[in-house]
N, C-alpha and C positions, 0 to 999 in steps of 0.2 A: 505494500501499498504506500503509495505516495505520501509525504507528511503533511501535503496541501490540499488534497481532496478528502472531501466529506463522501462516506457512501451510507446509502440506504439499503437495507438487505430485509426483502421480504419471505419469511420461513413459515413451510408447511408443517402440520405437526407429524412428528415421527421420520422425517424424510430427510434425506441425506441431503448435506450442506452445497453438492453438486446440481442441488435443482432449485436452489436460490433462486428470484429475482434480485438484482442488485442495479441500483442508480449509484451512480457517479457523477460529481459535481465538482468541478474541476476548474480553478479561474484560471483563463488565458492570458487578458489584459487586465486592467484596472477596475473594467465594468463590464466584461464578456466572460461567459461562463461555457463550458459545455458541459451540455446533462446529457451521459448516456445510460440507455435503459438498457439492461441487458438479462433477457428471457432467459430461465434456468430451466424451465421445465419445455420442452417444445417437441414436435414430431418431427421435426428435422435433426439429421446427424450431428448438427453444428448448432450450439445456441446463435440465437440471432440477436441484434445489436439495433437498436435506434438514437439517434443523437439530434439535437437540437443548439443552438445559440441562443442562449437568454443574457439580459440585463440582469443586474439583482433583483430588482422588481419582478421580474418575470420568474425567477426561480424560486421567490417566495411564494408567489404566486403558484406554481404549480406543483409546488410541494402543499400548501394549506389545499389546492383541489386535491392531489392525490390522496391525503390526510381523509379527506371527507370522503373520499370514492373510495376507501378502504372499509371505513364504516358502515357503507351502505350494498355491499359486495353481497351476492349471498350465496357465493361458494368461494368463501374468504381465506388469505393467510390467516396463521394463526397469532404471528408476530411479527412488528417490525422492528429493525435493531437500526441504530442510531452509531456511525464511527465517526464522532466530531474529533478533528485533530486536536492535542492536549485536552481532552476529556478519556473517561474509561467508556469504553462502548455501553452502551444505552439499548436495555431491552424493554418493550413494552408489549403489551398483550392487547391486538386489535381492537377485540370486543371489550377490552374493558377501557378504551382511551375517552377520558371524560375529559370535559372541558378545561380542567385546569392544568394535564397533562399536555392536552392541543396547545395551550396559550406556552406551554414551558418548552415544548418542541422547537415551537416557531418563534420564541425569545434565544433559544440557544441558535438556533440558523439565524436567525437578524447578524447576532452576536461574530457568528461564523463567518458570514457573507462582509460586515464591515472589516473585518481586521485579515481576510484571507489575504494572501502575496500569491501573484502568477506563479505557475510552474515554469521551473526552469525553462523545460522543453521548449517552450514560445516569450518567452521573455525577451527576447534578442531577435525576434522574428517580427517586422512591423509584418509584413505578407503573410503570415501564416495563415490566417482567416482571410477569407476572400468572398464576396456573394452571401455573407449571413443575415441571416433571417431571424428575427427576433420574435420568439413565440412566445404566448402569455406577458406580451410588453401591453402597458396603457398606452 
């Protein structure tokens, strides 16, 4: 794991970590993030991934929407684990996420986004990202 990236892991009950879905949020530039969703349980022989470039507000809105969707899912994951840099891994039971936990997660995310430094891979590459689309952006 990169020291700069935030990981969200979605765990199924009694399943191997090989089938966990994972979101990686990596800072590319001052206010540009690469959000990559990797599907752990897939009918394909290889795991599939989808990425989007988001600004800070977009990452916040994406995460907020994702947490809300997880609570409404009819065939949900059992747990969500947050791996914030400089914090221990935090595991939440999705079914028991309440308003207090929800706001604490979003507060930790906001703190992380305000203090995250760009990845070394992109720090010195001015043209590393072209034709970006900012999803979940206001």
